[in-house]
C-alpha positions as CSV (number, residue, x, y, z in Angstrom):
1,M,15.3,-5.6,-4.0
2,A,17.2,-2.5,-5.3
3,N,16.3,-0.2,-2.5
4,P,15.3,-2.5,0.8
5,G,17.1,-0.2,3.3
6,T,15.6,3.1,2.6
7,E,14.0,5.1,5.3
8,S,13.2,8.2,3.0
9,S,10.1,8.0,0.8
10,S,7.4,9.6,-1.2
11,A,3.8,9.8,0.3
12,K,0.4,9.3,-1.4
13,Y,-2.9,9.7,0.1
14,V,-5.7,7.9,-1.3
15,T,-9.3,7.1,-0.6
16,A,-10.0,4.5,-3.8
17,T,-8.0,1.9,-5.7
18,T,-4.8,3.2,-7.0
19,T,-1.2,2.0,-8.3
20,L,2.4,2.4,-8.2
21,P,4.7,2.1,-11.1
22,A,6.9,-1.2,-11.7
23,G,10.0,-0.9,-9.7
24,S,8.5,0.9,-6.6
25,C,9.6,0.0,-3.5
26,L,6.7,-0.1,-0.9
27,L,7.7,0.6,2.7
28,G,4.2,0.6,4.3
29,F,1.1,2.4,4.6
30,F,-0.7,4.3,7.4
31,C,-4.5,4.1,7.8
32,S,-5.8,7.5,9.0
33,T,-9.8,6.7,8.7
34,S,-11.9,3.8,8.3
35,T,-15.3,2.4,8.3
36,S,-15.2,-1.4,7.3
37,G,-12.2,-0.5,4.9
38,T,-10.2,-3.2,3.4
39,L,-7.2,-3.2,1.3
40,V,-5.6,-5.9,-0.9
41,I,-2.1,-5.6,-2.7
42,T,-1.2,-7.1,-5.8
43,D,2.1,-7.0,-8.0
44,G,0.9,-7.3,-11.6
45,A,-1.4,-10.3,-11.5
46,T,-0.2,-11.7,-8.5
47,A,-1.8,-11.2,-5.1
48,M,0.9,-10.0,-2.7
49,S,-1.6,-9.8,0.5
50,G,-5.0,-11.3,1.4
51,T,-7.8,-8.7,2.4
52,I,-6.4,-6.7,5.1
53,A,-9.1,-5.2,7.5
54,L,-7.9,-1.6,8.1
55,T,-7.9,0.1,11.7
56,A,-7.8,3.9,11.8
57,G,-4.7,5.4,13.2
58,T,-2.6,2.4,12.4
59,F,0.8,1.9,10.2
60,Y,1.4,-1.2,8.5
61,P,4.9,-2.1,7.8
62,F,4.9,-3.8,4.3
63,P,8.5,-3.8,2.6
64,M,8.5,-5.0,-0.8
65,Q,9.4,-4.0,-4.3
66,F,7.1,-4.3,-7.2
67,A,8.2,-6.4,-10.2
68,G,5.1,-5.1,-12.3
69,T,2.8,-2.5,-11.4
70,G,1.6,-2.3,-7.8
71,T,-2.1,-2.2,-7.3
72,F,-3.9,-1.4,-3.9
73,T,-7.5,-2.3,-4.0
74,I,-9.4,-0.4,-1.6
75,A,-13.0,-1.2,-0.4
76,G,-15.2,0.4,2.3
77,T,-14.5,3.9,3.2
78,T,-11.0,4.6,4.3
79,G,-8.2,7.0,3.8
80,V,-4.5,5.4,3.5
81,T,-1.2,7.1,3.1
82,L,1.1,5.1,0.9
83,F,4.9,5.2,1.7
84,W,7.2,4.4,-1.3
85,S,10.4,5.2,-3.0
């Protein structure tokens, strides 16, 4: 991991499936709204999480660095802010 101890980040608000570039370091994500919202995180073709049932008003720490493209597959109605560097 090139950057595991950072506490500064970029933020990206999403409501649909999105990606982060290879080499990005995910710090975590905040779910601001959710109606049966779920999230699955993959690194390239490798699943990094199971299906995460999202709860509004919750921060989920998920520190990791993506070797490939980081994909966040969102289902249901939800708003998530990704924090990454």
